[in-house]
All heavy atoms as a GROMACS GRO file, in nm:
protein
  620
    1MET      N    1 -15.216  10.175  12.076
    1MET     CA    2 -15.141  10.299  12.091
    1MET      C    3 -14.993  10.263  12.096
    1MET      O    4 -14.953  10.169  12.162
    1MET     CB    5 -15.185  10.371  12.218
    1MET     CG    6 -15.105  10.495  12.246
    1MET     SD    7 -15.172  10.609  12.367
    1MET     CE    8 -15.191  10.511  12.511
    2PRO      N    9 -14.909  10.341  12.031
    2PRO     CA   10 -14.765  10.313  12.033
    2PRO      C   11 -14.708  10.326  12.173
    2PRO      O   12 -14.756  10.403  12.254
    2PRO     CB   13 -14.706  10.419  11.940
    2PRO     CG   14 -14.820  10.479  11.867
    2PRO     CD   15 -14.943  10.453  11.946
    3THR      N   16 -14.606  10.250  12.198
    3THR     CA   17 -14.540  10.257  12.328
    3THR      C   18 -14.420  10.350  12.319
    3THR      O   19 -14.366  10.375  12.213
    3THR     CB   20 -14.494  10.118  12.375
    3THR    OG1   21 -14.405  10.065  12.277
    3THR    CG2   22 -14.613  10.025  12.393
    4VAL      N   23 -14.378  10.398  12.436
    4VAL     CA   24 -14.262  10.486  12.442
    4VAL      C   25 -14.138  10.398  12.448
    4VAL      O   26 -14.130  10.304  12.524
    4VAL     CB   27 -14.267  10.577  12.567
    4VAL    CG1   28 -14.144  10.665  12.573
    4VAL    CG2   29 -14.392  10.661  12.565
    5SER      N   30 -14.043  10.428  12.363
    5SER     CA   31 -13.920  10.351  12.363
    5SER      C   32 -13.802  10.444  12.383
    5SER      O   33 -13.813  10.566  12.369
    5SER     CB   34 -13.904  10.274  12.233
    5SER     OG   35 -13.888  10.364  12.126
    6ASP      N   36 -13.689  10.384  12.418
    6ASP     CA   37 -13.568  10.464  12.441
    6ASP      C   38 -13.519  10.532  12.314
    6ASP      O   39 -13.441  10.626  12.322
    6ASP     CB   40 -13.457  10.375  12.497
    6ASP     CG   41 -13.489  10.329  12.638
    6ASP    OD1   42 -13.565  10.399  12.708
    6ASP    OD2   43 -13.437  10.224  12.678
    7ASP      N   44 -13.564  10.487  12.199
    7ASP     CA   45 -13.516  10.548  12.075
    7ASP      C   46 -13.606  10.662  12.025
    7ASP      O   47 -13.587  10.714  11.916
    7ASP     CB   48 -13.498  10.442  11.966
    7ASP     CG   49 -13.629  10.375  11.926
    7ASP    OD1   50 -13.725  10.382  12.004
    7ASP    OD2   51 -13.633  10.316  11.818
    8ASN      N   52 -13.703  10.703  12.106
    8ASN     CA   53 -13.790  10.815  12.069
    8ASN      C   54 -13.707  10.943  12.077
    8ASN      O   55 -13.662  10.983  12.184
    8ASN     CB   56 -13.910  10.823  12.163
    8ASN     CG   57 -14.012  10.924  12.119
    8ASN    OD1   58 -13.977  11.030  12.068
    8ASN    ND2   59 -14.137  10.894  12.139
    9PRO      N   60 -13.686  11.011  11.964
    9PRO     CA   61 -13.601  11.131  11.963
    9PRO      C   62 -13.656  11.245  12.049
    9PRO      O   63 -13.580  11.331  12.093
    9PRO     CB   64 -13.594  11.171  11.816
    9PRO     CG   65 -13.694  11.090  11.745
    9PRO     CD   66 -13.735  10.977  11.832
   10LEU      N   67 -13.784  11.245  12.076
   10LEU     CA   68 -13.842  11.351  12.160
   10LEU      C   69 -13.801  11.337  12.307
   10LEU      O   70 -13.812  11.431  12.384
   10LEU     CB   71 -13.994  11.350  12.150
   10LEU     CG   72 -14.050  11.396  12.016
   10LEU    CD1   73 -14.200  11.378  12.013
   10LEU    CD2   74 -14.012  11.540  11.988
   11LEU      N   75 -13.753  11.219  12.344
   11LEU     CA   76 -13.715  11.196  12.483
   11LEU      C   77 -13.565  11.215  12.506
   11LEU      O   78 -13.518  11.200  12.618
   11LEU     CB   79 -13.759  11.056  12.527
   11LEU     CG   80 -13.909  11.032  12.516
   11LEU    CD1   81 -13.944  10.891  12.558
   11LEU    CD2   82 -13.986  11.134  12.598
   12LYS      N   83 -13.493  11.247  12.402
   12LYS     CA   84 -13.350  11.274  12.414
   12LYS      C   85 -13.328  11.418  12.461
   12LYS      O   86 -13.413  11.503  12.442
   12LYS     CB   87 -13.279  11.254  12.280
   12LYS     CG   88 -13.304  11.121  12.213
   12LYS     CD   89 -13.234  11.011  12.286
   12LYS     CE   90 -13.254  10.881  12.208
   12LYS     NZ   91 -13.233  10.764  12.285
   13ASN      N   92 -13.215  11.444  12.521
   13ASN     CA   93 -13.179  11.580  12.558
   13ASN      C   94 -13.120  11.651  12.436
   13ASN      O   95 -13.035  11.594  12.368
   13ASN     CB   96 -13.076  11.580  12.672
   13ASN     CG   97 -13.139  11.537  12.802
   13ASN    OD1   98 -13.254  11.567  12.829
   13ASN    ND2   99 -13.063  11.468  12.884
   14PHE      N  100 -13.169  11.770  12.409
   14PHE     CA  101 -13.117  11.847  12.296
   14PHE      C  102 -13.146  11.994  12.319
   14PHE      O  103 -13.232  12.030  12.398
   14PHE     CB  104 -13.177  11.802  12.164
   14PHE     CG  105 -13.328  11.796  12.161
   14PHE    CD1  106 -13.403  11.912  12.149
   14PHE    CD2  107 -13.393  11.675  12.168
   14PHE    CE1  108 -13.541  11.907  12.145
   14PHE    CE2  109 -13.531  11.669  12.164
   14PHE     CZ  110 -13.606  11.785  12.153
   15GLU      N  111 -13.068  12.079  12.252
   15GLU     CA  112 -13.093  12.223  12.256
   15GLU      C  113 -13.181  12.267  12.140
   15GLU      O  114 -13.253  12.364  12.150
   15GLU     CB  115 -12.960  12.299  12.253
   15GLU     CG  116 -12.883  12.285  12.381
   15GLU     CD  117 -12.760  12.373  12.384
   15GLU    OE1  118 -12.764  12.484  12.326
   15GLU    OE2  119 -12.661  12.330  12.444
   16PHE      N  120 -13.172  12.194  12.030
   16PHE     CA  121 -13.256  12.220  11.913
   16PHE      C  122 -13.312  12.087  11.866
   16PHE      O  123 -13.238  11.990  11.854
   16PHE     CB  124 -13.173  12.286  11.802
   16PHE     CG  125 -13.257  12.335  11.687
   16PHE    CD1  126 -13.333  12.449  11.699
   16PHE    CD2  127 -13.262  12.263  11.570
   16PHE    CE1  128 -13.411  12.494  11.594
   16PHE    CE2  129 -13.340  12.306  11.464
   16PHE     CZ  130 -13.415  12.422  11.476
   17PRO      N  131 -13.441  12.077  11.843
   17PRO     CA  132 -13.502  11.948  11.808
   17PRO      C  133 -13.441  11.886  11.682
   17PRO      O  134 -13.423  11.954  11.581
   17PRO     CB  135 -13.649  11.983  11.782
   17PRO     CG  136 -13.671  12.113  11.852
   17PRO     CD  137 -13.539  12.185  11.850
   18PRO      N  138 -13.409  11.758  11.689
   18PRO     CA  139 -13.358  11.687  11.571
   18PRO      C  140 -13.476  11.644  11.483
   18PRO      O  141 -13.526  11.532  11.495
   18PRO     CB  142 -13.287  11.566  11.632
   18PRO     CG  143 -13.365  11.540  11.758
   18PRO     CD  144 -13.410  11.673  11.807
   19PHE      N  145 -13.523  11.731  11.396
   19PHE     CA  146 -13.645  11.706  11.322
   19PHE      C  147 -13.638  11.586  11.228
   19PHE      O  148 -13.737  11.516  11.208
   19PHE     CB  149 -13.686  11.831  11.242
   19PHE     CG  150 -13.727  11.945  11.331
   19PHE    CD1  151 -13.650  12.059  11.338
   19PHE    CD2  152 -13.841  11.937  11.407
   19PHE    CE1  153 -13.688  12.165  11.419
   19PHE    CE2  154 -13.880  12.042  11.490
   19PHE     CZ  155 -13.803  12.156  11.495
   20ASP      N  156 -13.522  11.560  11.170
   20ASP     CA  157 -13.512  11.451  11.072
   20ASP      C  158 -13.555  11.315  11.128
   20ASP      O  159 -13.629  11.243  11.062
   20ASP     CB  160 -13.371  11.442  11.014
   20ASP     CG  161 -13.342  11.557  10.920
   20ASP    OD1  162 -13.437  11.624  10.876
   20ASP    OD2  163 -13.223  11.581  10.892
   21PRO      N  164 -13.510  11.275  11.247
   21PRO     CA  165 -13.549  11.143  11.296
   21PRO      C  166 -13.687  11.137  11.360
   21PRO      O  167 -13.736  11.030  11.393
   21PRO     CB  168 -13.441  11.108  11.398
   21PRO     CG  169 -13.392  11.239  11.449
   21PRO     CD  170 -13.405  11.333  11.332
   22ILE      N  171 -13.753  11.251  11.378
   22ILE     CA  172 -13.884  11.251  11.444
   22ILE      C  173 -13.992  11.213  11.343
   22ILE      O  174 -14.003  11.269  11.235
   22ILE     CB  175 -13.915  11.388  11.506
   22ILE    CG1  176 -13.811  11.420  11.614
   22ILE    CG2  177 -14.056  11.390  11.564
   22ILE    CD1  178 -13.824  11.561  11.670
   23ASP      N  179 -14.072  11.116  11.384
   23ASP     CA  180 -14.183  11.066  11.304
   23ASP      C  181 -14.313  11.097  11.378
   23ASP      O  182 -14.313  11.113  11.500
   23ASP     CB  183 -14.166  10.914  11.286
   23ASP     CG  184 -14.272  10.856  11.195
   23ASP    OD1  185 -14.275  10.895  11.077
   23ASP    OD2  186 -14.351  10.774  11.242
   24ALA      N  187 -14.422  11.104  11.307
   24ALA     CA  188 -14.551  11.134  11.370
   24ALA      C  189 -14.583  11.033  11.481
   24ALA      O  190 -14.646  11.068  11.581
   24ALA     CB  191 -14.661  11.134  11.265
   25SER      N  192 -14.538  10.910  11.467
   25SER     CA  193 -14.567  10.809  11.569
   25SER      C  194 -14.492  10.835  11.699
   25SER      O  195 -14.524  10.777  11.803
   25SER     CB  196 -14.531  10.670  11.516
   25SER     OG  197 -14.391  10.659  11.494
   26HIS      N  198 -14.393  10.923  11.698
   26HIS     CA  199 -14.319  10.958  11.819
   26HIS      C  200 -14.391  11.063  11.904
   26HIS      O  201 -14.367  11.072  12.024
   26HIS     CB  202 -14.181  11.015  11.784
   26HIS     CG  203 -14.090  10.920  11.717
   26HIS    ND1  204 -14.024  10.951  11.601
   26HIS    CD2  205 -14.053  10.794  11.750
   26HIS    CE1  206 -13.950  10.849  11.565
   26HIS    NE2  207 -13.966  10.752  11.653
   27VAL      N  208 -14.477  11.142  11.841
   27VAL     CA  209 -14.532  11.261  11.907
   27VAL      C  210 -14.619  11.227  12.027
   27VAL      O  211 -14.591  11.271  12.139
   27VAL     CB  212 -14.607  11.350  11.807
   27VAL    CG1  213 -14.672  11.468  11.878
   27VAL    CG2  214 -14.513  11.398  11.697
   28HIS      N  215 -14.724  11.151  12.008
   28HIS     CA  216 -14.818  11.124  12.117
   28HIS      C  217 -14.750  11.053  12.235
   28HIS      O  218 -14.756  11.102  12.348
   28HIS     CB  219 -14.938  11.046  12.065
   28HIS     CG  220 -15.047  11.034  12.166
   28HIS    ND1  221 -15.062  10.921  12.242
   28HIS    CD2  222 -15.143  11.121  12.206
   28HIS    CE1  223 -15.164  10.937  12.324
   28HIS    NE2  224 -15.215  11.059  12.304
   29PRO      N  225 -14.684  10.940  12.212
   29PRO     CA  226 -14.621  10.873  12.327
   29PRO      C  227 -14.506  10.954  12.386
   29PRO      O  228 -14.485  10.955  12.508
   29PRO     CB  229 -14.572  10.740  12.272
   29PRO     CG  230 -14.570  10.754  12.125
   29PRO     CD  231 -14.670  10.861  12.090
   30GLY      N  232 -14.433  11.025  12.302
   30GLY     CA  233 -14.321  11.105  12.351
   30GLY      C  234 -14.367  11.222  12.437
   30GLY      O  235 -14.309  11.248  12.543
   31MET      N  236 -14.470  11.291  12.393
   31MET     CA  237 -14.520  11.404  12.471
   31MET      C  238 -14.585  11.357  12.601
   31MET      O  239 -14.569  11.421  12.704
   31MET     CB  240 -14.620  11.486  12.387
   31MET     CG  241 -14.555  11.559  12.270
   31MET     SD  242 -14.424  11.674  12.319
   31MET     CE  243 -14.520  11.803  12.396
   32ARG      N  244 -14.656  11.244  12.597
   32ARG     CA  245 -14.716  11.191  12.721
   32ARG      C  246 -14.606  11.154  12.820
   32ARG      O  247 -14.618  11.183  12.940
   32ARG     CB  248 -14.806  11.073  12.690
   32ARG     CG  249 -14.934  11.114  12.619
   32ARG     CD  250 -15.028  10.998  12.593
   32ARG     NE  251 -15.073  10.933  12.715
   32ARG     CZ  252 -15.176  10.971  12.790
   32ARG    NH1  253 -15.242  11.082  12.756
   32ARG    NH2  254 -15.212  10.906  12.897
   33ALA      N  255 -14.501  11.089  12.773
   33ALA     CA  256 -14.390  11.050  12.861
   33ALA      C  257 -14.319  11.174  12.915
   33ALA      O  258 -14.282  11.179  13.033
   33ALA     CB  259 -14.291  10.960  12.787
   34LEU      N  260 -14.300  11.274  12.830
   34LEU     CA  261 -14.235  11.397  12.873
   34LEU      C  262 -14.318  11.468  12.979
   34LEU      O  263 -14.266  11.512  13.082
   34LEU     CB  264 -14.212  11.490  12.754
   34LEU     CG  265 -14.151  11.626  12.787
   34LEU    CD1  266 -14.011  11.609  12.846
   34LEU    CD2  267 -14.147  11.714  12.663
   35LEU      N  268 -14.449  11.478  12.958
   35LEU     CA  269 -14.535  11.544  13.057
   35LEU      C  270 -14.534  11.469  13.190
   35LEU      O  271 -14.534  11.530  13.296
   35LEU     CB  272 -14.677  11.556  13.003
   35LEU     CG  273 -14.694  11.658  12.890
   35LEU    CD1  274 -14.835  11.649  12.832
   35LEU    CD2  275 -14.666  11.798  12.939
   36LYS      N  276 -14.533  11.336  13.184
   36LYS     CA  277 -14.526  11.256  13.306
   36LYS      C  278 -14.395  11.283  13.380
   36LYS      O  279 -14.394  11.300  13.502
   36LYS     CB  280 -14.539  11.108  13.272
   36LYS     CG  281 -14.546  11.019  13.391
   36LYS     CD  282 -14.570  10.874  13.351
   36LYS     CE  283 -14.578  10.785  13.474
   36LYS     NZ  284 -14.604  10.646  13.439
   37LYS      N  285 -14.284  11.288  13.307
   37LYS     CA  286 -14.153  11.314  13.366
   37LYS      C  287 -14.148  11.455  13.425
   37LYS      O  288 -14.101  11.476  13.538
   37LYS     CB  289 -14.044  11.296  13.260
   37LYS     CG  290 -13.907  11.346  13.299
   37LYS     CD  291 -13.843  11.258  13.404
   37LYS     CE  292 -13.698  11.298  13.426
   37LYS     NZ  293 -13.673  11.358  13.555
   38LEU      N  294 -14.198  11.554  13.352
   38LEU     CA  295 -14.197  11.691  13.400
   38LEU      C  296 -14.288  11.706  13.523
   38LEU      O  297 -14.257  11.783  13.614
   38LEU     CB  298 -14.238  11.788  13.290
   38LEU     CG  299 -14.140  11.799  13.174
   38LEU    CD1  300 -14.196  11.892  13.067
   38LEU    CD2  301 -14.004  11.846  13.220
   39ASP      N  302 -14.398  11.632  13.527
   39ASP     CA  303 -14.486  11.636  13.643
   39ASP      C  304 -14.413  11.583  13.766
   39ASP      O  305 -14.420  11.643  13.874
   39ASP     CB  306 -14.612  11.555  13.616
   39ASP     CG  307 -14.713  11.569  13.728
   39ASP    OD1  308 -14.747  11.684  13.763
   39ASP    OD2  309 -14.757  11.465  13.781
   40SER      N  310 -14.340  11.472  13.752
   40SER     CA  311 -14.266  11.419  13.867
   40SER      C  312 -14.152  11.512  13.906
   40SER      O  313 -14.123  11.529  14.024
   40SER     CB  314 -14.215  11.277  13.840
   40SER     OG  315 -14.112  11.278  13.746
   41ASP      N  316 -14.089  11.577  13.807
   41ASP     CA  317 -13.985  11.677  13.838
   41ASP      C  318 -14.044  11.794  13.917
   41ASP      O  319 -13.981  11.844  14.011
   41ASP     CB  320 -13.921  11.730  13.710
   41ASP     CG  321 -13.834  11.629  13.639
   41ASP    OD1  322 -13.806  11.522  13.697
   41ASP    OD2  323 -13.794  11.658  13.524
   42LEU      N  324 -14.164  11.835  13.881
   42LEU     CA  325 -14.230  11.946  13.949
   42LEU      C  326 -14.266  11.907  14.093
   42LEU      O  327 -14.249  11.987  14.186
   42LEU     CB  328 -14.355  11.990  13.873
   42LEU     CG  329 -14.425  12.115  13.922
   42LEU    CD1  330 -14.331  12.234  13.926
   42LEU    CD2  331 -14.546  12.145  13.835
   43VAL      N  332 -14.312  11.785  14.113
   43VAL     CA  333 -14.342  11.737  14.249
   43VAL      C  334 -14.215  11.743  14.335
   43VAL      O  335 -14.219  11.788  14.449
   43VAL     CB  336 -14.401  11.595  14.245
   43VAL    CG1  337 -14.405  11.533  14.383
   43VAL    CG2  338 -14.540  11.597  14.183
   44GLU      N  339 -14.104  11.698  14.279
   44GLU     CA  340 -13.977  11.703  14.353
   44GLU      C  341 -13.934  11.847  14.380
   44GLU      O  342 -13.884  11.878  14.488
   44GLU     CB  343 -13.867  11.629  14.276
   44GLU     CG  344 -13.885  11.480  14.272
   44GLU     CD  345 -13.890  11.418  14.411
   44GLU    OE1  346 -13.802  11.449  14.495
   44GLU    OE2  347 -13.982  11.338  14.436
   45LEU      N  348 -13.956  11.934  14.284
   45LEU     CA  349 -13.919  12.074  14.300
   45LEU      C  350 -14.000  12.140  14.413
   45LEU      O  351 -13.948  12.221  14.488
   45LEU     CB  352 -13.940  12.147  14.168
   45LEU     CG  353 -13.884  12.285  14.152
   45LEU    CD1  354 -13.733  12.286  14.176
   45LEU    CD2  355 -13.915  12.339  14.013
   46LYS      N  356 -14.126  12.101  14.426
   46LYS     CA  357 -14.213  12.157  14.531
   46LYS      C  358 -14.167  12.116  14.670
   46LYS      O  359 -14.203  12.180  14.768
   46LYS     CB  360 -14.357  12.112  14.510
   46LYS     CG  361 -14.425  12.179  14.393
   46LYS     CD  362 -14.566  12.126  14.379
   46LYS     CE  363 -14.638  12.185  14.262
   46LYS     NZ  364 -14.774  12.131  14.250
   47LYS      N  365 -14.089  12.009  14.682
   47LYS     CA  366 -14.044  11.960  14.812
   47LYS      C  367 -13.926  12.040  14.868
   47LYS      O  368 -13.888  12.020  14.983
   47LYS     CB  369 -14.003  11.812  14.802
   47LYS     CG  370 -14.119  11.720  14.775
   47LYS     CD  371 -14.070  11.578  14.765
   47LYS     CE  372 -14.182  11.484  14.730
   47LYS     NZ  373 -14.134  11.345  14.714
   48ILE      N  374 -13.870  12.130  14.789
   48ILE     CA  375 -13.756  12.208  14.834
   48ILE      C  376 -13.798  12.295  14.952
   48ILE      O  377 -13.894  12.370  14.944
   48ILE     CB  378 -13.698  12.294  14.721
   48ILE    CG1  379 -13.638  12.206  14.614
   48ILE    CG2  380 -13.595  12.393  14.773
   48ILE    CD1  381 -13.588  12.280  14.493
   49VAL      N  382 -13.725  12.281  15.062
   49VAL     CA  383 -13.758  12.353  15.184
   49VAL      C  384 -13.721  12.501  15.174
   49VAL      O  385 -13.795  12.587  15.218
   49VAL     CB  386 -13.687  12.288  15.305
   49VAL    CG1  387 -13.713  12.366  15.432
   49VAL    CG2  388 -13.729  12.144  15.320
   50GLU      N  389 -13.607  12.531  15.116
   50GLU     CA  390 -13.558  12.668  15.107
   50GLU      C  391 -13.564  12.716  14.962
   50GLU      O  392 -13.471  12.698  14.885
   50GLU     CB  393 -13.413  12.673  15.155
   50GLU     CG  394 -13.355  12.811  15.156
   50GLU     CD  395 -13.208  12.808  15.193
   50GLU    OE1  396 -13.166  12.720  15.270
   50GLU    OE2  397 -13.135  12.893  15.142
   51PRO      N  398 -13.676  12.777  14.925
   51PRO     CA  399 -13.687  12.825  14.787
   51PRO      C  400 -13.584  12.933  14.757
   51PRO      O  401 -13.562  13.023  14.837
   51PRO     CB  402 -13.827  12.882  14.778
   51PRO     CG  403 -13.897  12.843  14.902
   51PRO     CD  404 -13.794  12.806  15.003
   52SER      N  405 -13.521  12.922  14.643
   52SER     CA  406 -13.426  13.023  14.598
   52SER      C  407 -13.425  13.021  14.446
   52SER      O  408 -13.475  12.927  14.383
   52SER     CB  409 -13.286  12.996  14.653
   52SER     OG  410 -13.233  12.879  14.596
   53TRP      N  411 -13.367  13.124  14.388
   53TRP     CA  412 -13.361  13.133  14.242
   53TRP      C  413 -13.293  13.011  14.180
   53TRP      O  414 -13.351  12.946  14.094
   53TRP     CB  415 -13.290  13.262  14.201
   53TRP     CG  416 -13.303  13.290  14.054
   53TRP    CD1  417 -13.217  13.251  13.957
   53TRP    CD2  418 -13.409  13.359  13.991
   53TRP    NE1  419 -13.262  13.293  13.834
   53TRP    CE2  420 -13.380  13.361  13.852
   53TRP    CE3  421 -13.525  13.421  14.036
   53TRP    CZ2  422 -13.464  13.421  13.760
   53TRP    CZ3  423 -13.607  13.481  13.943
   53TRP    CH2  424 -13.576  13.480  13.807
   54PRO      N  425 -13.171  12.974  14.223
   54PRO     CA  426 -13.104  12.861  14.159
   54PRO      C  427 -13.168  12.726  14.190
   54PRO      O  428 -13.157  12.633  14.111
   54PRO     CB  429 -12.961  12.865  14.213
   54PRO     CG  430 -12.958  12.962  14.324
   54PRO     CD  431 -13.083  13.044  14.317
   55LYS      N  432 -13.238  12.716  14.302
   55LYS     CA  433 -13.299  12.587  14.339
   55LYS      C  434 -13.438  12.568  14.282
   55LYS      O  435 -13.483  12.455  14.268
   55LYS     CB  436 -13.305  12.573  14.491
   55LYS     CG  437 -13.170  12.554  14.554
   55LYS     CD  438 -13.184  12.531  14.703
   55LYS     CE  439 -13.049  12.508  14.768
   55LYS     NZ  440 -13.061  12.489  14.912
   56VAL      N  441 -13.507  12.677  14.251
   56VAL     CA  442 -13.645  12.666  14.203
   56VAL      C  443 -13.660  12.720  14.061
   56VAL      O  444 -13.705  12.650  13.971
   56VAL     CB  445 -13.744  12.737  14.298
   56VAL    CG1  446 -13.885  12.731  14.242
   56VAL    CG2  447 -13.741  12.676  14.436
   57VAL      N  448 -13.625  12.844  14.041
   57VAL     CA  449 -13.653  12.909  13.913
   57VAL      C  450 -13.570  12.848  13.799
   57VAL      O  451 -13.624  12.819  13.692
   57VAL     CB  452 -13.632  13.061  13.921
   57VAL    CG1  453 -13.654  13.127  13.786
   57VAL    CG2  454 -13.726  13.121  14.026
   58GLU      N  455 -13.442  12.827  13.822
   58GLU     CA  456 -13.359  12.770  13.715
   58GLU      C  457 -13.406  12.630  13.674
   58GLU      O  458 -13.420  12.603  13.553
   58GLU     CB  459 -13.212  12.772  13.756
   58GLU     CG  460 -13.156  12.913  13.758
   58GLU     CD  461 -13.013  12.921  13.810
   58GLU    OE1  462 -12.951  12.816  13.836
   58GLU    OE2  463 -12.964  13.034  13.826
   59PRO      N  464 -13.433  12.538  13.768
   59PRO     CA  465 -13.484  12.407  13.726
   59PRO      C  466 -13.621  12.418  13.657
   59PRO      O  467 -13.649  12.346  13.561
   59PRO     CB  468 -13.496  12.327  13.856
   59PRO     CG  469 -13.402  12.393  13.950
   59PRO     CD  470 -13.401  12.537  13.912
   60LEU      N  471 -13.705  12.509  13.705
   60LEU     CA  472 -13.836  12.528  13.643
   60LEU      C  473 -13.821  12.579  13.500
   60LEU      O  474 -13.892  12.533  13.409
   60LEU     CB  475 -13.919  12.625  13.727
   60LEU     CG  476 -14.066  12.641  13.691
   60LEU    CD1  477 -14.137  12.506  13.693
   60LEU    CD2  478 -14.133  12.738  13.786
   61GLU      N  479 -13.728  12.671  13.478
   61GLU     CA  480 -13.703  12.720  13.342
   61GLU      C  481 -13.655  12.608  13.251
   61GLU      O  482 -13.696  12.600  13.134
   61GLU     CB  483 -13.601  12.832  13.344
   61GLU     CG  484 -13.657  12.963  13.395
   61GLU     CD  485 -13.552  13.074  13.401
   61GLU    OE1  486 -13.431  13.044  13.404
   61GLU    OE2  487 -13.594  13.191  13.402
   62LYS      N  488 -13.570  12.520  13.301
   62LYS     CA  489 -13.523  12.407  13.221
   62LYS      C  490 -13.637  12.314  13.185
   62LYS      O  491 -13.644  12.263  13.073
   62LYS     CB  492 -13.414  12.330  13.295
   62LYS     CG  493 -13.283  12.405  13.302
   62LYS     CD  494 -13.179  12.327  13.378
   62LYS     CE  495 -13.051  12.409  13.391
   62LYS     NZ  496 -12.949  12.341  13.470
   63MET      N  497 -13.728  12.291  13.281
   63MET     CA  498 -13.844  12.206  13.253
   63MET      C  499 -13.930  12.269  13.144
   63MET      O  500 -13.976  12.200  13.051
   63MET     CB  501 -13.926  12.186  13.381
   63MET     CG  502 -13.854  12.101  13.484
   63MET     SD  503 -13.933  12.105  13.647
   63MET     CE  504 -14.099  12.055  13.609
   64MET      N  505 -13.955  12.399  13.154
   64MET     CA  506 -14.037  12.467  13.054
   64MET      C  507 -13.970  12.466  12.917
   64MET      O  508 -14.037  12.452  12.815
   64MET     CB  509 -14.066  12.611  13.099
   64MET     CG  510 -14.151  12.620  13.225
   64MET     SD  511 -14.311  12.535  13.210
   64MET     CE  512 -14.386  12.631  13.082
   65ASP      N  513 -13.837  12.481  12.915
   65ASP     CA  514 -13.766  12.475  12.787
   65ASP      C  515 -13.783  12.340  12.721
   65ASP      O  516 -13.804  12.332  12.600
   65ASP     CB  517 -13.616  12.504  12.807
   65ASP     CG  518 -13.588  12.650  12.837
   65ASP    OD1  519 -13.678  12.733  12.816
   65ASP    OD2  520 -13.475  12.680  12.880
   66ARG      N  521 -13.771  12.232  12.800
   66ARG     CA  522 -13.787  12.097  12.743
   66ARG      C  523 -13.924  12.083  12.679
   66ARG      O  524 -13.938  12.028  12.570
   66ARG     CB  525 -13.770  11.990  12.850
   66ARG     CG  526 -13.628  11.969  12.892
   66ARG     CD  527 -13.612  11.846  12.974
   66ARG     NE  528 -13.625  11.729  12.888
   66ARG     CZ  529 -13.643  11.606  12.932
   66ARG    NH1  530 -13.651  11.583  13.060
   66ARG    NH2  531 -13.654  11.506  12.848
   67LEU      N  532 -14.027  12.133  12.747
   67LEU     CA  533 -14.162  12.121  12.695
   67LEU      C  534 -14.182  12.210  12.573
   67LEU      O  535 -14.237  12.166  12.472
   67LEU     CB  536 -14.263  12.157  12.804
   67LEU     CG  537 -14.410  12.145  12.766
   67LEU    CD1  538 -14.443  12.003  12.724
   67LEU    CD2  539 -14.497  12.187  12.882
   68SER      N  540 -14.137  12.334  12.579
   68SER     CA  541 -14.162  12.426  12.467
   68SER      C  542 -14.086  12.385  12.341
   68SER      O  543 -14.136  12.401  12.231
   68SER     CB  544 -14.128  12.569  12.506
   68SER     OG  545 -13.990  12.586  12.524
   69LEU      N  546 -13.966  12.331  12.355
   69LEU     CA  547 -13.890  12.288  12.238
   69LEU      C  548 -13.961  12.174  12.164
   69LEU      O  549 -13.954  12.163  12.044
   69LEU     CB  550 -13.750  12.242  12.277
   69LEU     CG  551 -13.648  12.353  12.301
   69LEU    CD1  552 -13.519  12.293  12.356
   69LEU    CD2  553 -13.620  12.428  12.172
   70ARG      N  554 -14.027  12.089  12.239
   70ARG     CA  555 -14.094  11.975  12.176
   70ARG      C  556 -14.235  12.011  12.132
   70ARG      O  557 -14.282  11.962  12.031
   70ARG     CB  558 -14.097  11.858  12.274
   70ARG     CG  559 -13.960  11.796  12.286
   70ARG     CD  560 -13.940  11.733  12.423
   70ARG     NE  561 -13.807  11.678  12.437
   70ARG     CZ  562 -13.702  11.745  12.480
   70ARG    NH1  563 -13.712  11.871  12.509
   70ARG    NH2  564 -13.585  11.686  12.492
   71GLY      N  565 -14.304  12.094  12.206
   71GLY     CA  566 -14.442  12.125  12.176
   71GLY      C  567 -14.462  12.224  12.065
   71GLY      O  568 -14.565  12.224  11.999
   72ARG      N  569 -14.364  12.309  12.041
   72ARG     CA  570 -14.377  12.413  11.940
   72ARG      C  571 -14.406  12.354  11.802
   72ARG      O  572 -14.491  12.402  11.728
   72ARG     CB  573 -14.248  12.494  11.937
   72ARG     CG  574 -14.260  12.624  11.865
   72ARG     CD  575 -14.133  12.707  11.879
   72ARG     NE  576 -14.099  12.727  12.019
   72ARG     CZ  577 -13.975  12.727  12.066
   72ARG    NH1  578 -13.874  12.713  11.984
   72ARG    NH2  579 -13.951  12.745  12.192
   73LYS      N  580 -14.338  12.249  11.765
   73LYS     CA  581 -14.351  12.190  11.632
   73LYS      C  582 -14.491  12.133  11.610
   73LYS      O  583 -14.545  12.139  11.501
   73LYS     CB  584 -14.245  12.081  11.616
   73LYS     CG  585 -14.258  11.995  11.494
   73LYS     CD  586 -14.208  12.062  11.372
   73LYS     CE  587 -14.207  11.961  11.257
   73LYS     NZ  588 -14.216  12.020  11.132
   74TRP      N  589 -14.552  12.078  11.715
   74TRP     CA  590 -14.680  12.008  11.699
   74TRP      C  591 -14.795  12.080  11.763
   74TRP      O  592 -14.902  12.024  11.777
   74TRP     CB  593 -14.667  11.867  11.756
   74TRP     CG  594 -14.565  11.792  11.679
   74TRP    CD1  595 -14.585  11.724  11.564
   74TRP    CD2  596 -14.425  11.780  11.708
   74TRP    NE1  597 -14.466  11.672  11.520
   74TRP    CE2  598 -14.367  11.705  11.606
   74TRP    CE3  599 -14.344  11.829  11.811
   74TRP    CZ2  600 -14.232  11.676  11.604
   74TRP    CZ3  601 -14.210  11.799  11.808
   74TRP    CH2  602 -14.156  11.723  11.705
   75SER      N  603 -14.780  12.204  11.801
   75SER     CA  604 -14.886  12.274  11.871
   75SER      C  605 -15.009  12.295  11.783
   75SER      O  606 -15.119  12.310  11.833
   75SER     CB  607 -14.836  12.408  11.924
   75SER     OG  608 -14.796  12.492  11.818
   76SER      N  609 -14.993  12.292  11.653
   76SER     CA  610 -15.109  12.314  11.566
   76SER      C  611 -15.172  12.182  11.521
   76SER      O  612 -15.268  12.183  11.446
   76SER     CB  613 -15.066  12.392  11.442
   76SER     OG  614 -14.968  12.319  11.368
   77CYS      N  615 -15.122  12.070  11.570
   77CYS     CA  616 -15.178  11.938  11.532
   77CYS      C  617 -15.305  11.910  11.605
   77CYS      O  618 -15.329  11.949  11.711
   77CYS     CB  619 -15.077  11.827  11.560
   77CYS     SG  620 -14.929  11.839  11.460
   0.00000   0.00000   0.00000
């Protein structure tokens, strides 16, 4: 199985996916690494003592955006 590397375009921060550099070999390891990172982000988010819109909802929306931007292209694979 391919390993996740720092040059995987799916692991970069972006507002719109850079489709040109993305290769099929990036998808599986990139999505697994992204899900692992988002899971740890969610664990940290759950530790917030004082839930509020900017402390919980905004970070959660950013996490969902990261996942949806990457998953949309390959959801039918």
